N, C-alpha and C positions, 0 to 999 in steps of 0.2 A: 877488360874486367878490372874493377877496382878492388884492391885488397885493403881491408881495414886492419890496422895494427892496434891491438889492444895492449895497453900497459898492464903488465902483471901487477897485482896488488903487492905492496911492499910487505915482506914478512917481518912483523914486529914481534919482539919477544914479549912474553907474558908479563915480565917485570915492567916493561914500558907501558903496557895497557892497563895493568891492574896494580895500583899503588899498594893495596893490602898485601898482595903476593910479594911484591918487590921489597917492601919494608919489613914484613913480619913473617909471612908463611915461608919464604925462601930460607929462613934461618932455622926452620923446624926440621926434624928427621925426614928422610926421603919418603917414608910411607905416609906421613902426614901431608906432605906436599902433593903426592899423587892423589890422595883422597880429596884434597881441596880442589885439584884440577878436575877430577871426575864430577864433583858436585857442581863446579862452575859450568862444565859442559852440559850437564843435565838441566840446570836452571836456565842456561842460555837457550837451549833447544826448546824448552817449554815456553819461554818468552817469545821465541820466534814463531811458535805455533799460534800464538795469540796475534791479534791485529796490532801491529806496531808500525810507526813511521819508518820510511826507507832508511833514513839516517841511522836510526836505532838498529835496524836489521843488519846493516853493514858492520856496525860496531860489534854486535852479537856474533856475527859470522867470524869476524877477526878474533874475538875472544875464544871461540870454539877452536879455531885453527891453532892459535898460540898455545892454548891449554893442551891440545893433542900433541903438538910438537914437544912441549915441556914434559909430558908424560913419557914420551919416547926417549927423551934425553935422560930423564931420571931413571928409567928402566935399564938403560945401558950402563949405569954406574955399577 
């Protein structure tokens, strides 16, 4: 039996994926950062529900994951 090895997607921080967050939003108070991440997740999920190219869907999924991780990090402060 052959085993297929899947490379786990690299976990990239939200600062690396989203220039606006990295340069501006990350300097705001924690509650503003969390609100931005929540809006980013909602809008990305909406865009995923529409027909979009596979390349875009991977980017959106990465954004959702990174924003979720960022919210968890901010909540633990």
